[in-house]
PDB file of N, CA, C and O in Angstrom:
ATOM      1  N   MET A   1    -150.945-100.202 -37.259  1.00  0.00           N
ATOM      2  CA  MET A   1    -150.677 -99.793 -38.618  1.00  0.00           C
ATOM      3  C   MET A   1    -151.094 -98.332 -38.777  1.00  0.00           C
ATOM      4  O   MET A   1    -152.110 -97.908 -38.225  1.00  0.00           O
ATOM      5  N   SER A   2    -150.322 -97.580 -39.518  1.00  0.00           N
ATOM      6  CA  SER A   2    -150.595 -96.156 -39.727  1.00  0.00           C
ATOM      7  C   SER A   2    -151.263 -95.928 -41.076  1.00  0.00           C
ATOM      8  O   SER A   2    -150.901 -96.553 -42.073  1.00  0.00           O
ATOM      9  N   LEU A   3    -152.228 -95.039 -41.096  1.00  0.00           N
ATOM     10  CA  LEU A   3    -152.941 -94.689 -42.314  1.00  0.00           C
ATOM     11  C   LEU A   3    -152.048 -93.845 -43.217  1.00  0.00           C
ATOM     12  O   LEU A   3    -151.440 -92.876 -42.763  1.00  0.00           O
ATOM     13  N   VAL A   4    -151.966 -94.214 -44.498  1.00  0.00           N
ATOM     14  CA  VAL A   4    -151.184 -93.467 -45.479  1.00  0.00           C
ATOM     15  C   VAL A   4    -152.143 -92.871 -46.499  1.00  0.00           C
ATOM     16  O   VAL A   4    -152.981 -93.576 -47.062  1.00  0.00           O
ATOM     17  N   ILE A   5    -152.015 -91.570 -46.732  1.00  0.00           N
ATOM     18  CA  ILE A   5    -152.870 -90.878 -47.709  1.00  0.00           C
ATOM     19  C   ILE A   5    -151.961 -90.209 -48.730  1.00  0.00           C
ATOM     20  O   ILE A   5    -151.024 -89.500 -48.364  1.00  0.00           O
ATOM     21  N   ILE A   6    -152.238 -90.436 -50.005  1.00  0.00           N
ATOM     22  CA  ILE A   6    -151.471 -89.816 -51.083  1.00  0.00           C
ATOM     23  C   ILE A   6    -152.379 -88.818 -51.785  1.00  0.00           C
ATOM     24  O   ILE A   6    -153.451 -89.174 -52.274  1.00  0.00           O
ATOM     25  N   VAL A   7    -151.938 -87.559 -51.830  1.00  0.00           N
ATOM     26  CA  VAL A   7    -152.746 -86.478 -52.378  1.00  0.00           C
ATOM     27  C   VAL A   7    -151.986 -85.816 -53.529  1.00  0.00           C
ATOM     28  O   VAL A   7    -150.818 -85.463 -53.369  1.00  0.00           O
ATOM     29  N   PRO A   8    -152.639 -85.642 -54.699  1.00  0.00           N
ATOM     30  CA  PRO A   8    -151.962 -84.944 -55.803  1.00  0.00           C
ATOM     31  C   PRO A   8    -151.854 -83.448 -55.509  1.00  0.00           C
ATOM     32  O   PRO A   8    -152.803 -82.823 -55.036  1.00  0.00           O
ATOM     33  N   LYS A   9    -150.680 -82.890 -55.797  1.00  0.00           N
ATOM     34  CA  LYS A   9    -150.461 -81.457 -55.625  1.00  0.00           C
ATOM     35  C   LYS A   9    -150.823 -80.729 -56.919  1.00  0.00           C
ATOM     36  O   LYS A   9    -151.020 -81.362 -57.956  1.00  0.00           O
ATOM     37  N   LYS A  10    -150.911 -79.407 -56.856  1.00  0.00           N
ATOM     38  CA  LYS A  10    -151.269 -78.612 -58.033  1.00  0.00           C
ATOM     39  C   LYS A  10    -150.267 -78.770 -59.167  1.00  0.00           C
ATOM     40  O   LYS A  10    -150.638 -78.668 -60.337  1.00  0.00           O
ATOM     41  N   ASN A  11    -148.994 -79.019 -58.836  1.00  0.00           N
ATOM     42  CA  ASN A  11    -147.964 -79.149 -59.868  1.00  0.00           C
ATOM     43  C   ASN A  11    -147.882 -80.561 -60.446  1.00  0.00           C
ATOM     44  O   ASN A  11    -146.991 -80.844 -61.247  1.00  0.00           O
ATOM     45  N   GLY A  12    -148.797 -81.454 -60.053  1.00  0.00           N
ATOM     46  CA  GLY A  12    -148.825 -82.806 -60.586  1.00  0.00           C
ATOM     47  C   GLY A  12    -148.065 -83.828 -59.761  1.00  0.00           C
ATOM     48  O   GLY A  12    -148.241 -85.032 -59.950  1.00  0.00           O
ATOM     49  N   LYS A  13    -147.225 -83.366 -58.851  1.00  0.00           N
ATOM     50  CA  LYS A  13    -146.494 -84.287 -57.981  1.00  0.00           C
ATOM     51  C   LYS A  13    -147.422 -84.787 -56.886  1.00  0.00           C
ATOM     52  O   LYS A  13    -148.508 -84.246 -56.676  1.00  0.00           O
ATOM     53  N   LEU A  14    -146.980 -85.826 -56.194  1.00  0.00           N
ATOM     54  CA  LEU A  14    -147.784 -86.403 -55.129  1.00  0.00           C
ATOM     55  C   LEU A  14    -147.222 -86.035 -53.763  1.00  0.00           C
ATOM     56  O   LEU A  14    -146.007 -85.953 -53.583  1.00  0.00           O
ATOM     57  N   LYS A  15    -148.100 -85.817 -52.817  1.00  0.00           N
ATOM     58  CA  LYS A  15    -147.727 -85.530 -51.433  1.00  0.00           C
ATOM     59  C   LYS A  15    -148.215 -86.703 -50.590  1.00  0.00           C
ATOM     60  O   LYS A  15    -149.375 -87.104 -50.694  1.00  0.00           O
ATOM     61  N   ILE A  16    -147.330 -87.257 -49.753  1.00  0.00           N
ATOM     62  CA  ILE A  16    -147.676 -88.398 -48.917  1.00  0.00           C
ATOM     63  C   ILE A  16    -147.856 -87.922 -47.484  1.00  0.00           C
ATOM     64  O   ILE A  16    -146.989 -87.250 -46.927  1.00  0.00           O
ATOM     65  N   TYR A  17    -148.983 -88.275 -46.901  1.00  0.00           N
ATOM     66  CA  TYR A  17    -149.274 -87.982 -45.502  1.00  0.00           C
ATOM     67  C   TYR A  17    -149.403 -89.297 -44.764  1.00  0.00           C
ATOM     68  O   TYR A  17    -150.058 -90.219 -45.249  1.00  0.00           O
ATOM     69  N   ILE A  18    -148.783 -89.396 -43.587  1.00  0.00           N
ATOM     70  CA  ILE A  18    -148.879 -90.598 -42.766  1.00  0.00           C
ATOM     71  C   ILE A  18    -149.399 -90.195 -41.399  1.00  0.00           C
ATOM     72  O   ILE A  18    -148.866 -89.286 -40.761  1.00  0.00           O
ATOM     73  N   ASP A  19    -150.457 -90.887 -40.950  1.00  0.00           N
ATOM     74  CA  ASP A  19    -151.071 -90.601 -39.652  1.00  0.00           C
ATOM     75  C   ASP A  19    -150.391 -91.472 -38.589  1.00  0.00           C
ATOM     76  O   ASP A  19    -150.659 -92.670 -38.501  1.00  0.00           O
ATOM     77  N   PHE A  20    -149.522 -90.872 -37.792  1.00  0.00           N
ATOM     78  CA  PHE A  20    -148.768 -91.598 -36.776  1.00  0.00           C
ATOM     79  C   PHE A  20    -149.396 -91.510 -35.386  1.00  0.00           C
ATOM     80  O   PHE A  20    -148.725 -91.805 -34.397  1.00  0.00           O
ATOM     81  N   ARG A  21    -150.658 -91.113 -35.286  1.00  0.00           N
ATOM     82  CA  ARG A  21    -151.259 -90.949 -33.961  1.00  0.00           C
ATOM     83  C   ARG A  21    -151.301 -92.256 -33.171  1.00  0.00           C
ATOM     84  O   ARG A  21    -151.030 -92.253 -31.970  1.00  0.00           O
ATOM     85  N   LYS A  22    -151.636 -93.383 -33.827  1.00  0.00           N
ATOM     86  CA  LYS A  22    -151.663 -94.669 -33.119  1.00  0.00           C
ATOM     87  C   LYS A  22    -150.257 -95.060 -32.666  1.00  0.00           C
ATOM     88  O   LYS A  22    -150.071 -95.540 -31.548  1.00  0.00           O
ATOM     89  N   LEU A  23    -149.281 -94.856 -33.528  1.00  0.00           N
ATOM     90  CA  LEU A  23    -147.896 -95.150 -33.175  1.00  0.00           C
ATOM     91  C   LEU A  23    -147.443 -94.281 -32.003  1.00  0.00           C
ATOM     92  O   LEU A  23    -146.828 -94.777 -31.059  1.00  0.00           O
ATOM     93  N   ASN A  24    -147.746 -92.997 -32.065  1.00  0.00           N
ATOM     94  CA  ASN A  24    -147.350 -92.084 -30.999  1.00  0.00           C
ATOM     95  C   ASN A  24    -148.011 -92.446 -29.668  1.00  0.00           C
ATOM     96  O   ASN A  24    -147.415 -92.264 -28.606  1.00  0.00           O
ATOM     97  N   ALA A  25    -149.243 -92.960 -29.726  1.00  0.00           N
ATOM     98  CA  ALA A  25    -149.944 -93.332 -28.496  1.00  0.00           C
ATOM     99  C   ALA A  25    -149.282 -94.518 -27.809  1.00  0.00           C
ATOM    100  O   ALA A  25    -149.362 -94.643 -26.587  1.00  0.00           O
ATOM    101  N   THR A  26    -148.628 -95.394 -28.573  1.00  0.00           N
ATOM    102  CA  THR A  26    -147.995 -96.573 -27.986  1.00  0.00           C
ATOM    103  C   THR A  26    -146.512 -96.369 -27.691  1.00  0.00           C
ATOM    104  O   THR A  26    -145.909 -97.177 -26.984  1.00  0.00           O
ATOM    105  N   ALA A  27    -145.922 -95.311 -28.219  1.00  0.00           N
ATOM    106  CA  ALA A  27    -144.489 -95.073 -28.031  1.00  0.00           C
ATOM    107  C   ALA A  27    -144.202 -94.601 -26.607  1.00  0.00           C
ATOM    108  O   ALA A  27    -145.008 -93.907 -25.987  1.00  0.00           O
ATOM    109  N   LYS A  28    -143.039 -94.997 -26.112  1.00  0.00           N
ATOM    110  CA  LYS A  28    -142.613 -94.538 -24.793  1.00  0.00           C
ATOM    111  C   LYS A  28    -142.269 -93.054 -24.881  1.00  0.00           C
ATOM    112  O   LYS A  28    -141.644 -92.605 -25.841  1.00  0.00           O
ATOM    113  N   LYS A  29    -142.680 -92.312 -23.881  1.00  0.00           N
ATOM    114  CA  LYS A  29    -142.405 -90.877 -23.850  1.00  0.00           C
ATOM    115  C   LYS A  29    -140.970 -90.632 -23.382  1.00  0.00           C
ATOM    116  O   LYS A  29    -140.505 -91.263 -22.433  1.00  0.00           O
ATOM    117  N   ASP A  30    -140.286 -89.732 -24.038  1.00  0.00           N
ATOM    118  CA  ASP A  30    -138.924 -89.377 -23.676  1.00  0.00           C
ATOM    119  C   ASP A  30    -138.983 -88.229 -22.672  1.00  0.00           C
ATOM    120  O   ASP A  30    -139.499 -87.158 -22.994  1.00  0.00           O
ATOM    121  N   PRO A  31    -138.463 -88.436 -21.459  1.00  0.00           N
ATOM    122  CA  PRO A  31    -138.560 -87.372 -20.449  1.00  0.00           C
ATOM    123  C   PRO A  31    -137.607 -86.208 -20.700  1.00  0.00           C
ATOM    124  O   PRO A  31    -137.705 -85.180 -20.031  1.00  0.00           O
ATOM    125  N   HIS A  32    -136.690 -86.353 -21.651  1.00  0.00           N
ATOM    126  CA  HIS A  32    -135.718 -85.300 -21.918  1.00  0.00           C
ATOM    127  C   HIS A  32    -136.168 -84.462 -23.114  1.00  0.00           C
ATOM    128  O   HIS A  32    -136.330 -84.982 -24.218  1.00  0.00           O
ATOM    129  N   LEU A  33    -136.363 -83.196 -22.892  1.00  0.00           N
ATOM    130  CA  LEU A  33    -136.761 -82.294 -23.957  1.00  0.00           C
ATOM    131  C   LEU A  33    -135.562 -81.941 -24.827  1.00  0.00           C
ATOM    132  O   LEU A  33    -134.433 -81.902 -24.337  1.00  0.00           O
ATOM    133  N   LEU A  34    -135.791 -81.686 -26.101  1.00  0.00           N
ATOM    134  CA  LEU A  34    -134.718 -81.239 -26.979  1.00  0.00           C
ATOM    135  C   LEU A  34    -134.331 -79.815 -26.612  1.00  0.00           C
ATOM    136  O   LEU A  34    -135.196 -79.001 -26.288  1.00  0.00           O
ATOM    137  N   PRO A  35    -133.052 -79.509 -26.658  1.00  0.00           N
ATOM    138  CA  PRO A  35    -132.628 -78.142 -26.305  1.00  0.00           C
ATOM    139  C   PRO A  35    -132.996 -77.158 -27.417  1.00  0.00           C
ATOM    140  O   PRO A  35    -133.176 -77.550 -28.570  1.00  0.00           O
ATOM    141  N   PHE A  36    -133.103 -75.892 -27.062  1.00  0.00           N
ATOM    142  CA  PHE A  36    -133.336 -74.848 -28.042  1.00  0.00           C
ATOM    143  C   PHE A  36    -132.081 -74.661 -28.889  1.00  0.00           C
ATOM    144  O   PHE A  36    -130.969 -74.889 -28.413  1.00  0.00           O
ATOM    145  N   THR A  37    -132.254 -74.252 -30.128  1.00  0.00           N
ATOM    146  CA  THR A  37    -131.129 -74.082 -31.044  1.00  0.00           C
ATOM    147  C   THR A  37    -130.090 -73.118 -30.489  1.00  0.00           C
ATOM    148  O   THR A  37    -128.890 -73.374 -30.593  1.00  0.00           O
ATOM    149  N   ASP A  38    -130.536 -72.014 -29.901  1.00  0.00           N
ATOM    150  CA  ASP A  38    -129.567 -71.042 -29.382  1.00  0.00           C
ATOM    151  C   ASP A  38    -128.751 -71.618 -28.226  1.00  0.00           C
ATOM    152  O   ASP A  38    -127.592 -71.244 -28.045  1.00  0.00           O
ATOM    153  N   GLU A  39    -129.341 -72.524 -27.441  1.00  0.00           N
ATOM    154  CA  GLU A  39    -128.594 -73.177 -26.362  1.00  0.00           C
ATOM    155  C   GLU A  39    -127.504 -74.081 -26.938  1.00  0.00           C
ATOM    156  O   GLU A  39    -126.384 -74.113 -26.428  1.00  0.00           O
ATOM    157  N   VAL A  40    -127.834 -74.807 -27.992  1.00  0.00           N
ATOM    158  CA  VAL A  40    -126.852 -75.680 -28.627  1.00  0.00           C
ATOM    159  C   VAL A  40    -125.724 -74.848 -29.225  1.00  0.00           C
ATOM    160  O   VAL A  40    -124.551 -75.175 -29.046  1.00  0.00           O
ATOM    161  N   LEU A  41    -126.066 -73.785 -29.929  1.00  0.00           N
ATOM    162  CA  LEU A  41    -125.051 -72.945 -30.548  1.00  0.00           C
ATOM    163  C   LEU A  41    -124.150 -72.282 -29.510  1.00  0.00           C
ATOM    164  O   LEU A  41    -122.943 -72.160 -29.719  1.00  0.00           O
ATOM    165  N   ASN A  42    -124.729 -71.857 -28.402  1.00  0.00           N
ATOM    166  CA  ASN A  42    -123.910 -71.278 -27.329  1.00  0.00           C
ATOM    167  C   ASN A  42    -122.968 -72.313 -26.727  1.00  0.00           C
ATOM    168  O   ASN A  42    -121.845 -71.985 -26.343  1.00  0.00           O
ATOM    169  N   THR A  43    -123.417 -73.550 -26.643  1.00  0.00           N
ATOM    170  CA  THR A  43    -122.600 -74.617 -26.074  1.00  0.00           C
ATOM    171  C   THR A  43    -121.416 -74.954 -26.974  1.00  0.00           C
ATOM    172  O   THR A  43    -120.313 -75.193 -26.483  1.00  0.00           O
ATOM    173  N   ILE A  44    -121.637 -74.975 -28.291  1.00  0.00           N
ATOM    174  CA  ILE A  44    -120.557 -75.374 -29.205  1.00  0.00           C
ATOM    175  C   ILE A  44    -119.737 -74.199 -29.724  1.00  0.00           C
ATOM    176  O   ILE A  44    -118.755 -74.403 -30.437  1.00  0.00           O
ATOM    177  N   ALA A  45    -120.120 -72.985 -29.381  1.00  0.00           N
ATOM    178  CA  ALA A  45    -119.444 -71.800 -29.920  1.00  0.00           C
ATOM    179  C   ALA A  45    -117.955 -71.787 -29.632  1.00  0.00           C
ATOM    180  O   ALA A  45    -117.175 -71.346 -30.476  1.00  0.00           O
ATOM    181  N   MET A  46    -117.544 -72.250 -28.485  1.00  0.00           N
ATOM    182  CA  MET A  46    -116.135 -72.209 -28.109  1.00  0.00           C
ATOM    183  C   MET A  46    -115.403 -73.520 -28.443  1.00  0.00           C
ATOM    184  O   MET A  46    -114.218 -73.651 -28.139  1.00  0.00           O
ATOM    185  N   CYS A  47    -116.081 -74.472 -29.054  1.00  0.00           N
ATOM    186  CA  CYS A  47    -115.466 -75.761 -29.382  1.00  0.00           C
ATOM    187  C   CYS A  47    -114.581 -75.628 -30.621  1.00  0.00           C
ATOM    188  O   CYS A  47    -114.835 -74.809 -31.505  1.00  0.00           O
ATOM    189  N   GLU A  48    -113.551 -76.442 -30.659  1.00  0.00           N
ATOM    190  CA  GLU A  48    -112.640 -76.417 -31.803  1.00  0.00           C
ATOM    191  C   GLU A  48    -113.259 -77.124 -33.006  1.00  0.00           C
ATOM    192  O   GLU A  48    -113.128 -76.658 -34.138  1.00  0.00           O
ATOM    193  N   THR A  49    -113.928 -78.242 -32.765  1.00  0.00           N
ATOM    194  CA  THR A  49    -114.591 -78.984 -33.848  1.00  0.00           C
ATOM    195  C   THR A  49    -115.943 -79.491 -33.369  1.00  0.00           C
ATOM    196  O   THR A  49    -116.168 -79.657 -32.170  1.00  0.00           O
ATOM    197  N   TYR A  50    -116.816 -79.727 -34.294  1.00  0.00           N
ATOM    198  CA  TYR A  50    -118.102 -80.344 -34.011  1.00  0.00           C
ATOM    199  C   TYR A  50    -118.625 -80.957 -35.302  1.00  0.00           C
ATOM    200  O   TYR A  50    -118.141 -80.637 -36.388  1.00  0.00           O
ATOM    201  N   SER A  51    -119.611 -81.833 -35.183  1.00  0.00           N
ATOM    202  CA  SER A  51    -120.212 -82.459 -36.369  1.00  0.00           C
ATOM    203  C   SER A  51    -121.704 -82.630 -36.119  1.00  0.00           C
ATOM    204  O   SER A  51    -122.181 -82.425 -35.003  1.00  0.00           O
ATOM    205  N   PHE A  52    -122.429 -83.002 -37.147  1.00  0.00           N
ATOM    206  CA  PHE A  52    -123.857 -83.224 -37.007  1.00  0.00           C
ATOM    207  C   PHE A  52    -124.288 -84.333 -37.962  1.00  0.00           C
ATOM    208  O   PHE A  52    -123.579 -84.647 -38.919  1.00  0.00           O
ATOM    209  N   LEU A  53    -125.448 -84.921 -37.700  1.00  0.00           N
ATOM    210  CA  LEU A  53    -126.009 -85.978 -38.534  1.00  0.00           C
ATOM    211  C   LEU A  53    -126.973 -85.353 -39.524  1.00  0.00           C
ATOM    212  O   LEU A  53    -127.863 -84.597 -39.136  1.00  0.00           O
ATOM    213  N   ASP A  54    -126.801 -85.662 -40.781  1.00  0.00           N
ATOM    214  CA  ASP A  54    -127.717 -85.193 -41.816  1.00  0.00           C
ATOM    215  C   ASP A  54    -128.983 -86.035 -41.736  1.00  0.00           C
ATOM    216  O   ASP A  54    -128.985 -87.197 -42.143  1.00  0.00           O
ATOM    217  N   GLY A  55    -130.047 -85.463 -41.218  1.00  0.00           N
ATOM    218  CA  GLY A  55    -131.291 -86.203 -41.023  1.00  0.00           C
ATOM    219  C   GLY A  55    -131.966 -86.638 -42.305  1.00  0.00           C
ATOM    220  O   GLY A  55    -132.764 -87.576 -42.289  1.00  0.00           O
ATOM    221  N   TYR A  56    -131.670 -85.984 -43.413  1.00  0.00           N
ATOM    222  CA  TYR A  56    -132.298 -86.358 -44.688  1.00  0.00           C
ATOM    223  C   TYR A  56    -131.478 -87.431 -45.397  1.00  0.00           C
ATOM    224  O   TYR A  56    -131.974 -88.532 -45.636  1.00  0.00           O
ATOM    225  N   LEU A  57    -130.248 -87.124 -45.729  1.00  0.00           N
ATOM    226  CA  LEU A  57    -129.416 -88.089 -46.441  1.00  0.00           C
ATOM    227  C   LEU A  57    -128.844 -89.143 -45.503  1.00  0.00           C
ATOM    228  O   LEU A  57    -128.599 -90.271 -45.928  1.00  0.00           O
ATOM    229  N   GLY A  58    -128.627 -88.803 -44.244  1.00  0.00           N
ATOM    230  CA  GLY A  58    -128.059 -89.744 -43.295  1.00  0.00           C
ATOM    231  C   GLY A  58    -129.042 -90.771 -42.783  1.00  0.00           C
ATOM    232  O   GLY A  58    -128.631 -91.760 -42.177  1.00  0.00           O
ATOM    233  N   TYR A  59    -130.320 -90.568 -43.006  1.00  0.00           N
ATOM    234  CA  TYR A  59    -131.352 -91.489 -42.512  1.00  0.00           C
ATOM    235  C   TYR A  59    -131.094 -92.911 -42.966  1.00  0.00           C
ATOM    236  O   TYR A  59    -131.206 -93.842 -42.169  1.00  0.00           O
ATOM    237  N   HIS A  60    -130.752 -93.097 -44.230  1.00  0.00           N
ATOM    238  CA  HIS A  60    -130.562 -94.439 -44.769  1.00  0.00           C
ATOM    239  C   HIS A  60    -129.208 -95.027 -44.414  1.00  0.00           C
ATOM    240  O   HIS A  60    -128.929 -96.172 -44.771  1.00  0.00           O
ATOM    241  N   GLU A  61    -128.378 -94.295 -43.738  1.00  0.00           N
ATOM    242  CA  GLU A  61    -127.053 -94.774 -43.366  1.00  0.00           C
ATOM    243  C   GLU A  61    -127.006 -95.301 -41.935  1.00  0.00           C
ATOM    244  O   GLU A  61    -125.961 -95.767 -41.481  1.00  0.00           O
ATOM    245  N   ILE A  62    -128.119 -95.232 -41.227  1.00  0.00           N
ATOM    246  CA  ILE A  62    -128.150 -95.688 -39.844  1.00  0.00           C
ATOM    247  C   ILE A  62    -128.524 -97.161 -39.818  1.00  0.00           C
ATOM    248  O   ILE A  62    -129.586 -97.540 -40.312  1.00  0.00           O
ATOM    249  N   SER A  63    -127.660 -97.996 -39.245  1.00  0.00           N
ATOM    250  CA  SER A  63    -127.959 -99.421 -39.137  1.00  0.00           C
ATOM    251  C   SER A  63    -128.952 -99.640 -38.004  1.00  0.00           C
ATOM    252  O   SER A  63    -128.832 -99.050 -36.930  1.00  0.00           O
ATOM    253  N   ILE A  64    -129.925-100.489 -38.260  1.00  0.00           N
ATOM    254  CA  ILE A  64    -130.929-100.838 -37.270  1.00  0.00           C
ATOM    255  C   ILE A  64    -130.709-102.301 -36.894  1.00  0.00           C
ATOM    256  O   ILE A  64    -130.585-103.155 -37.772  1.00  0.00           O
ATOM    257  N   ALA A  65    -130.660-102.589 -35.616  1.00  0.00           N
ATOM    258  CA  ALA A  65    -130.489-103.968 -35.156  1.00  0.00           C
ATOM    259  C   ALA A  65    -131.643-104.816 -35.684  1.00  0.00           C
ATOM    260  O   ALA A  65    -132.790-104.370 -35.671  1.00  0.00           O
ATOM    261  N   PRO A  66    -131.354-106.042 -36.151  1.00  0.00           N
ATOM    262  CA  PRO A  66    -132.421-106.899 -36.692  1.00  0.00           C
ATOM    263  C   PRO A  66    -133.609-107.055 -35.749  1.00  0.00           C
ATOM    264  O   PRO A  66    -134.750-107.116 -36.208  1.00  0.00           O
ATOM    265  N   LYS A  67    -133.364-107.122 -34.437  1.00  0.00           N
ATOM    266  CA  LYS A  67    -134.473-107.287 -33.490  1.00  0.00           C
ATOM    267  C   LYS A  67    -135.372-106.052 -33.415  1.00  0.00           C
ATOM    268  O   LYS A  67    -136.491-106.146 -32.910  1.00  0.00           O
ATOM    269  N   ASP A  68    -134.910-104.896 -33.906  1.00  0.00           N
ATOM    270  CA  ASP A  68    -135.690-103.653 -33.834  1.00  0.00           C
ATOM    271  C   ASP A  68    -136.258-103.222 -35.180  1.00  0.00           C
ATOM    272  O   ASP A  68    -136.942-102.201 -35.248  1.00  0.00           O
ATOM    273  N   ARG A  69    -136.002-103.959 -36.242  1.00  0.00           N
ATOM    274  CA  ARG A  69    -136.427-103.531 -37.583  1.00  0.00           C
ATOM    275  C   ARG A  69    -137.938-103.478 -37.746  1.00  0.00           C
ATOM    276  O   ARG A  69    -138.445-102.689 -38.544  1.00  0.00           O
ATOM    277  N   TYR A  70    -138.651-104.289 -37.017  1.00  0.00           N
ATOM    278  CA  TYR A  70    -140.109-104.266 -37.135  1.00  0.00           C
ATOM    279  C   TYR A  70    -140.673-102.911 -36.715  1.00  0.00           C
ATOM    280  O   TYR A  70    -141.776-102.551 -37.125  1.00  0.00           O
ATOM    281  N   LYS A  71    -139.946-102.171 -35.921  1.00  0.00           N
ATOM    282  CA  LYS A  71    -140.411-100.871 -35.439  1.00  0.00           C
ATOM    283  C   LYS A  71    -140.425 -99.815 -36.539  1.00  0.00           C
ATOM    284  O   LYS A  71    -141.120 -98.806 -36.416  1.00  0.00           O
ATOM    285  N   ILE A  72    -139.671-100.033 -37.606  1.00  0.00           N
ATOM    286  CA  ILE A  72    -139.606 -99.032 -38.669  1.00  0.00           C
ATOM    287  C   ILE A  72    -140.100 -99.586 -40.004  1.00  0.00           C
ATOM    288  O   ILE A  72    -139.735 -99.068 -41.059  1.00  0.00           O
ATOM    289  N   ALA A  73    -140.922-100.628 -39.968  1.00  0.00           N
ATOM    290  CA  ALA A  73    -141.430-101.237 -41.198  1.00  0.00           C
ATOM    291  C   ALA A  73    -142.513-100.365 -41.826  1.00  0.00           C
ATOM    292  O   ALA A  73    -143.296 -99.719 -41.130  1.00  0.00           O
ATOM    293  N   PHE A  74    -142.539-100.361 -43.160  1.00  0.00           N
ATOM    294  CA  PHE A  74    -143.562 -99.653 -43.916  1.00  0.00           C
ATOM    295  C   PHE A  74    -144.375-100.681 -44.687  1.00  0.00           C
ATOM    296  O   PHE A  74    -143.803-101.579 -45.305  1.00  0.00           O
ATOM    297  N   VAL A  75    -145.687-100.567 -44.663  1.00  0.00           N
ATOM    298  CA  VAL A  75    -146.545-101.482 -45.395  1.00  0.00           C
ATOM    299  C   VAL A  75    -146.666-100.987 -46.829  1.00  0.00           C
ATOM    300  O   VAL A  75    -146.927 -99.808 -47.068  1.00  0.00           O
ATOM    301  N   GLN A  76    -146.476-101.893 -47.779  1.00  0.00           N
ATOM    302  CA  GLN A  76    -146.621-101.563 -49.187  1.00  0.00           C
ATOM    303  C   GLN A  76    -147.361-102.696 -49.881  1.00  0.00           C
ATOM    304  O   GLN A  76    -147.674-103.699 -49.240  1.00  0.00           O
ATOM    305  N   THR A  77    -147.645-102.569 -51.152  1.00  0.00           N
ATOM    306  CA  THR A  77    -148.448-103.571 -51.861  1.00  0.00           C
ATOM    307  C   THR A  77    -147.761-104.930 -51.919  1.00  0.00           C
ATOM    308  O   THR A  77    -148.448-105.948 -52.011  1.00  0.00           O
ATOM    309  N   ARG A  78    -146.434-104.984 -51.867  1.00  0.00           N
ATOM    310  CA  ARG A  78    -145.713-106.252 -51.919  1.00  0.00           C
ATOM    311  C   ARG A  78    -145.371-106.773 -50.532  1.00  0.00           C
ATOM    312  O   ARG A  78    -144.546-107.680 -50.417  1.00  0.00           O
ATOM    313  N   GLY A  79    -145.964-106.240 -49.482  1.00  0.00           N
ATOM    314  CA  GLY A  79    -145.688-106.693 -48.111  1.00  0.00           C
ATOM    315  C   GLY A  79    -145.016-105.597 -47.308  1.00  0.00           C
ATOM    316  O   GLY A  79    -145.220-104.409 -47.561  1.00  0.00           O
ATOM    317  N   LEU A  80    -144.217-106.007 -46.342  1.00  0.00           N
ATOM    318  CA  LEU A  80    -143.538-105.043 -45.479  1.00  0.00           C
ATOM    319  C   LEU A  80    -142.179-104.685 -46.030  1.00  0.00           C
ATOM    320  O   LEU A  80    -141.466-105.542 -46.553  1.00  0.00           O
ATOM    321  N   LEU A  81    -141.824-103.436 -45.916  1.00  0.00           N
ATOM    322  CA  LEU A  81    -140.508-102.939 -46.302  1.00  0.00           C
ATOM    323  C   LEU A  81    -139.806-102.541 -45.013  1.00  0.00           C
ATOM    324  O   LEU A  81    -140.245-101.625 -44.318  1.00  0.00           O
ATOM    325  N   TYR A  82    -138.714-103.230 -44.694  1.00  0.00           N
ATOM    326  CA  TYR A  82    -137.996-102.975 -43.456  1.00  0.00           C
ATOM    327  C   TYR A  82    -136.800-102.089 -43.705  1.00  0.00           C
ATOM    328  O   TYR A  82    -136.244-102.057 -44.803  1.00  0.00           O
ATOM    329  N   GLY A  83    -136.407-101.361 -42.655  1.00  0.00           N
ATOM    330  CA  GLY A  83    -135.165-100.602 -42.699  1.00  0.00           C
ATOM    331  C   GLY A  83    -133.989-101.555 -42.617  1.00  0.00           C
ATOM    332  O   GLY A  83    -134.159-102.743 -42.343  1.00  0.00           O
ATOM    333  N   ARG A  84    -132.788-101.029 -42.856  1.00  0.00           N
ATOM    334  CA  ARG A  84    -131.594-101.887 -42.826  1.00  0.00           C
ATOM    335  C   ARG A  84    -131.263-102.329 -41.431  1.00  0.00           C
ATOM    336  O   ARG A  84    -130.290-103.055 -41.228  1.00  0.00           O
TER     337      ARG A  84
END
């Protein structure tokens, strides 16, 4: 379980911090490094079309297999909240 800390900001809004160190310690390491932005842009520069995933708005549009939903569960006062 990851520690969640909610801190009030100066403007009255709340900032949520989640400590993922325990999760990161148990996660499998990916041997493939992410490419640098300039490498990606050079690769697609001559392409006719390309697309990208919106990581903010597209997050909730990704279907998660039922067997893997426990991996993205959030603990809340009413129990666990699972992804789709």
